[in-house]
C-alpha positions in Angstrom: 117.4 141.0 96.8 115.4 138.3 96.9 115.6 135.9 99.9 117.4 132.4 99.2 115.4 129.9 98.2 115.2 126.9 101.0 113.9 123.6 100.6 110.7 122.5 102.9 111.0 119.2 105.0 107.7 117.2 105.9 107.9 113.3 107.6 105.1 111.1 107.0 104.4 108.5 110.1 101.9 105.9 111.0 100.5 105.0 114.3 101.9 101.5 114.1 105.4 99.9 113.1 105.3 99.7 109.7 105.6 102.7 107.0 106.6 101.9 103.5 109.1 99.7 104.2 108.1 96.4 104.9 110.7 94.8 106.7 111.9 97.9 108.6 109.7 96.5 111.7 112.1 93.7 112.1 114.9 95.4 112.8 116.7 94.8 116.0 116.7 98.8 116.4 113.1 99.4 115.7 111.2 99.6 118.9 107.9 97.5 119.7 106.8 97.8 122.9 106.0 101.4 122.4 103.4 101.5 120.3 99.9 102.7 122.0 102.7 104.7 124.6 102.7 108.8 124.5 106.0 109.2 125.2 107.0 107.4 121.5 104.9 109.7 119.8 106.3 113.0 122.0 109.7 111.9 120.7 109.1 111.9 117.1 107.6 115.0 117.8 110.5 116.5 119.5 112.8 115.3 117.5 111.3 116.6 113.9 111.3 119.8 115.8 115.0 120.3 117.2 115.4 119.4 113.2 113.1 122.2 112.1 111.0 120.2 109.7 108.1 122.0 108.5 105.6 119.4 110.2 104.3 115.9 109.9 101.6 113.8 108.8 100.2 110.6 109.8 99.3 108.2 107.0 96.0 106.6 107.6 94.1 103.7 105.6 90.5 103.3 107.6 90.8 100.0 107.8 92.8 96.8 107.4 94.0 96.2 103.2 92.7 92.8 102.7 93.2 93.0 98.9 96.2 90.6 98.6 95.2 87.2 98.9 92.0 88.3 99.1 91.8 88.5 103.1 93.7 90.6 105.6 95.8 87.4 107.0 99.1 88.4 105.2 98.7 92.5 106.5 98.4 91.4 109.8 101.3 88.6 110.1 103.8 90.4 107.7 103.2 93.4 109.8 101.9 95.5 106.8 100.9 99.3 107.3 98.5 99.6 109.8 97.3 102.6 111.2 97.0 100.8 115.1 95.9 104.1 116.7 93.6 107.1 115.4 96.0 110.1 114.5 93.9 112.5 115.6 94.3 111.2 119.3 98.2 111.2 119.2 98.4 115.3 117.7 97.6 117.3 120.5 100.1 114.6 122.6 102.9 115.6 120.0 101.0 119.4 120.2 101.9 119.6 124.3 105.8 119.1 123.6 106.1 120.8 120.6 106.0 125.0 119.7 106.4 125.3 115.8 105.9 121.7 114.2 102.8 121.5 111.9 100.9 118.6 112.9 98.3 117.0 110.1 95.8 114.1 110.0 94.5 112.2 107.3 90.4 112.6 106.7 88.6 111.4 103.4 86.1 113.7 101.5 84.3 110.7 100.5 83.4 109.5 104.2 83.4 112.0 106.7 80.7 115.4 106.3 82.1 118.6 106.1 80.4 119.7 109.4 83.0 116.9 111.6 85.7 117.4 109.1 85.8 121.4 109.9 85.0 121.1 113.8 87.6 118.6 114.0 90.2 120.6 112.3 89.4 123.7 113.8 89.8 122.5 117.2 93.5 121.1 116.0 94.3 124.5 114.8 93.4 126.5 118.1 95.2 123.7 120.3 98.4 123.6 118.6 97.7 127.7 118.0 98.2 127.2 114.0 99.9 124.5 113.2 97.5 121.9 112.1 97.5 120.3 108.6 94.4 118.7 106.5 96.1 115.4 104.4 92.9 115.4 102.0 92.4 111.9 100.9 89.0 110.9 99.0 89.9 107.5 100.1 90.9 104.6 97.6 89.3 101.1 98.5 86.4 99.1 98.5 87.1 97.7 102.3 87.4 101.3 103.6 84.6 102.3 101.9 82.5 99.4 103.4 83.4 100.5 106.3 81.3 103.5 105.8 78.2 101.5 104.5 79.1 102.0 101.4 79.0 99.0 98.2 82.4 100.1 97.2 84.3 103.4 96.6 82.8 105.8 94.2 84.7 106.2 90.6 87.4 108.8 91.2 86.0 112.2 89.5 82.6 111.4 91.6 85.2 111.3 94.7 86.5 114.6 93.7 83.7 116.4 92.9 82.0 115.7 96.1 85.7 116.7 97.6 85.5 120.3 95.7 82.5 121.2 97.9 83.5 119.1 100.6 86.2 121.9 100.7 83.9 124.6 100.0 81.6 123.7 102.4 84.3 123.5 104.8 85.4 126.9 104.0 82.2 128.2 104.5 82.2 126.9 108.0 85.6 128.2 109.0 84.5 131.5 107.5 81.6 132.0 109.7 82.8 133.4 113.0 84.8 137.0 112.5 88.1 137.4 114.0 86.8 139.2 116.9 83.8 138.0 117.5 84.6 136.6 121.5 84.7 139.9 123.3 84.7 138.1 127.1 83.5 141.4 128.4 82.9 140.8 132.4 80.9 143.9 133.0 78.9 143.7 130.2 78.1 140.3 131.1 78.7 139.7 126.7 81.1 136.3 125.9 80.6 136.5 122.1 79.1 139.6 119.6 76.5 137.2 117.8 76.6 139.8 115.2 80.0 138.7 114.1 78.6 135.0 113.9 76.7 133.9 110.9 75.6 130.7 109.5 77.1 129.2 106.2 74.0 127.8 104.5 76.5 125.9 102.2 74.3 123.5 99.7 75.9 122.1 96.4 74.7 118.4 94.9 76.9 116.3 97.0 76.6 118.3 100.4 75.4 120.5 102.5 75.8 122.3 106.0 73.8 125.0 107.8 76.3 125.9 110.4 77.8 127.9 112.0 80.6 126.4 113.7 80.3 126.0 117.5 84.2 127.8 117.8 86.1 130.7 117.0 88.1 131.6 114.0 91.5 129.5 114.5 94.7 131.1 114.3 94.8 129.9 110.0 91.6 130.7 109.8 91.6 127.0 107.9 94.3 124.1 107.9 97.3 123.8 105.8 95.9 121.5 102.5 98.1 118.6 101.6 97.3 116.1 99.1 98.6 113.9 97.1 96.6 113.1 93.3 98.1 112.3 90.9 95.1 111.4 88.5 94.2 113.8 85.8 91.1 114.5 88.0 93.3 114.6 91.1 96.0 116.9 89.7 92.9 119.5 89.1 92.1 119.0 92.7 95.5 119.8 94.2 96.6 122.9 91.6 93.2 124.1 93.0 93.6 123.2 96.4 96.7 122.3 98.2 99.7 123.8 99.7 101.6 121.0 99.6 101.6 117.8 97.3 102.8 114.3 98.0 104.0 112.3 95.0 105.6 109.7 94.3 107.6 109.8 91.1 110.4 106.9 90.5 112.8 109.5 88.9 114.2 113.0 88.7 112.8 113.0 85.4 109.1 111.9 86.2 109.7 114.8 89.3 110.5 117.5 86.4 107.4 116.6 85.1 104.8 116.3 87.5 106.6 119.5 88.8 105.9 121.9 85.9 102.6 120.1 85.0 101.2 121.0 88.5 103.1 124.6 88.2 101.0 125.5 84.9 97.7 124.0 86.2 98.1 126.0 89.4 98.6 129.1 86.6 95.1 128.2 85.3 93.8 128.7 88.5 94.9 131.9 89.5 97.5 130.8 91.9 100.8 131.9 92.5 103.4 128.9 91.9 104.7 129.3 95.3 101.8 128.9 97.0 101.7 125.1 96.8 105.1 123.0 97.3 105.6 120.1 95.4 107.6 117.1 97.6 108.5 114.4 96.5 108.6 111.6 99.3 112.0 109.4 99.8 113.4 107.1 102.7 117.2 107.3 103.7 120.0 104.8 104.8 122.5 107.4 106.2 125.8 106.3 107.8 129.5 108.1 108.6 130.9 106.7 105.2 128.8 105.2 101.9 130.6 102.1 102.6 129.2 101.6 106.7 125.9 103.2 104.6 125.8 100.6 102.1 126.1 98.4 104.5 123.5 99.0 106.5 121.0 99.0 103.5 121.8 96.0 102.8 121.0 94.7 105.8 117.5 96.3 106.0 117.0 95.0 102.4 117.1 91.5 103.9 114.3 91.6 106.4 112.2 92.1 103.6 109.9 89.4 103.0 108.8 88.8 99.1 104.9 88.5 99.9 105.4 91.5 102.4 106.5 93.8 99.6 103.8 92.1 97.4 101.4 92.4 99.9 101.8 96.0 100.2 102.0 97.2 96.7 98.7 95.6 96.4 97.0 97.8 98.6 98.5 100.8 97.1 97.7 99.6 93.5 94.2 98.1 94.1 94.8 94.8 92.9 96.1 91.2 93.9 99.4 91.6 92.4 100.2 88.1 93.4 97.6 87.1 91.0 97.3 90.2 87.9 101.1 90.2 86.5 100.5 92.5 83.5 99.4 96.0 83.5 95.7 95.4 81.6 95.3 92.3 84.3 95.8 95.0 86.8 93.6 98.0 85.8 90.8 94.8 85.2 91.2 94.3 89.0 91.2 97.5 89.9 87.6 98.6 89.7 87.3 102.2 90.7 90.6 101.5 93.3 93.9 101.8 93.4 96.4 104.9 94.0 97.6 106.8 90.8 101.1 108.1 92.2 101.3 104.3 93.1 100.4 102.9 89.8 102.8 105.6 87.9 105.2 104.8 90.0 105.6 100.9 88.6 104.9 101.5 85.4 107.9 104.7 85.2 110.0 102.0 86.6 108.9 99.1 84.4 109.5 101.3 81.5 112.6 102.8 82.7 114.5 99.4 83.9 113.1 97.6 80.9 111.6 94.9 83.1 108.3 93.2 83.6 105.5 94.8 85.2 105.6 91.5 87.7 109.2 92.4 88.6 108.2 96.1 89.0 105.7 95.4 91.4 107.4 93.3 93.0 110.3 95.7 93.9 110.6 97.9 97.0 110.3 101.8 96.8 114.1 103.1 96.2 115.7 104.8 99.7 118.8 107.0 99.4 121.8 105.7 100.5 125.3 107.4 101.6 126.8 110.0 103.7 125.6 112.7 105.0 127.2 114.8 102.3 126.3 111.7 99.4 122.3 111.8 100.4 123.0 115.9 100.7 124.0 115.9 97.5 121.3 113.9 96.1 118.3 116.1 97.6 120.1 119.2 96.7 120.2 117.6 93.1 116.7 117.5 92.7 115.9 120.6 94.8 117.9 123.0 92.5 117.0 121.5 89.2 113.6 122.4 89.7 111.6 119.1 90.4 111.1 119.9 94.0 110.0 122.3 96.3 111.1 119.5 99.3 110.6 116.4 100.4 108.4 114.4 102.3 110.5 112.0 104.2 109.2 108.5 105.2 111.2 106.0 107.9 112.5 102.7 107.3 113.7 102.1 111.1 111.8 104.3 113.5 112.5 106.5 115.0 115.9 106.2 114.2 116.1 106.8 110.9 114.6 110.4 111.6 116.9 110.8 114.5 120.1 110.0 112.0 118.0 112.4 109.4 117.8 115.1 111.5 121.3 114.7 113.4 123.5 114.2 110.0 121.3 115.0 106.8 120.0 118.7 108.3 123.7 120.3 109.0 124.9 119.9 105.8 121.9 121.1 103.8 121.8 124.2 106.4 125.7 124.1 105.6 124.6 124.5 101.9 122.3 127.4 103.1 119.2 124.8 102.3 117.4 124.2 105.0 116.5 126.6 107.4 118.2 126.9 110.7 115.5 128.4 112.8 111.9 128.8 112.7 110.4 132.4 111.0 106.8 131.8 111.7 104.1 132.0 113.8 101.9 128.9 112.5 102.9 126.1 110.0 101.3 128.1 107.0 104.1 131.6 107.4 106.2 128.6 107.9 105.8 127.3 104.3 105.4 131.0 103.3 108.9 132.3 104.7 111.4 129.2 105.1 
C-alpha cells in the first residue's frame, strides 16, 4: 500500500519588517527593534522547525524599488518590502539553531556568474549538512540591472536562455569532485586524491567556467531548486529544473490549471510529476474562533495605507500603477520588467470579480482567515483537489503569524494526517521526497 500523500510547507521570509502585506509592520505586536539582531532570525528558525516546515527562503530584490512615482521615496517612507540585510549572512545563523529546516537564498542568474553561485551555495550546503535551497531568479527590474552595471533588464526569453546555461554550468562545477575525494590520510601525507577532482570546462553562449570548485562534493550535491516563473518561458524553465515552485494564483481554479500545466510540461522533459512540488502562496489570520479571526483581519487591513498597496503592486508588475490604470497602459510601460505571476494574479482578480484593472491593481492580496479548523479546511481543499503539493506561507505580523500558524494550524493538519509529525530525512531533498 502506498504511503499517504502529505503536504509540504515552506516559509517566505524577508530581512526587513515587511513582506507582502504593506501594513503589517505597523501592528503593535510586530517588533521593529530587533531587525539587525541575530536573535530575530534564530527565533523564527526555531519556530519553523518546531512546526516541521520543510524549509524557509528569503525573497530578495537587489536594490530599493523605485518604480512607483519614479523614485524610492514612498517605498522607504511607507515601509516597503526591502532586504535590509543580505540573506546569505542570515542563513548560517539560522543553521546553528536547527537540524532539519531547509534554508534558501534568492540569487540571480542574470547578475551572478556560475562560479560564484556554485561556490556560495555549495558552502551553504556544507555548513547546513545538506539543507540548502536556491530560489533561482532571473530578476525583473531595471533598478536591479543598473546596480550590476547594465542599462536595463534583458528580455525575459534571453534571461531564461542564460539561466539554463548558468544552471548547467553550476551543475558541472558541483560535479567536479567525487564523493570520496578527501582522503585525509595523515600517515601517507595525502589530504585530497587529485585523481578524483577534475575541471568543469563548461562553455556556452552566455557563460563559461573552467573549475574545479575549491570545495568537495556536498551532502545534496546541488541545492534544492526553487523557482517562480509563470511566463511561458518561465514555466518551461521550471519544468526542466525546479524541485519547488512558488506561485500566486488568485483562485483554486487558477491553481489547478497552473499545477496541471507544470506537471504536463515536466513529463515532456522526462521528469516524474513528484519530482517538483507546486506551492501556491498564502498568509493567514488565525484565532480561536472565526469571529475573533475576522476581527483581527479587519484591524490588520485597516493598517494598509492605500498608496503603500499600490506601491507594492507597482514594483511587482513593473509599471507605475498610479499613472498606468489599464492593462494596455501597464503593458506599454513595463518594457522588460514585471513578474508574470503577479500580473496574472491581478488580471485573474479583475476578470473573476468583474472589477476594473485599476481596482484590481489596488487590492491587497487575499488572506486565509478563520479558526484553525477553518484555515485547515481551506488548505485541505486546495491540496486534495489537485491544486498543489503544499504551500508557501508568507507573514503578515512577524513573527506572530508564524507562531500562531505552527501552534494552531499545524496540529490540525497533523490530526488529519495531512502533514508530518516528525522529519524523516537527513537533507532537505530527502524531506521533500519523504514527507
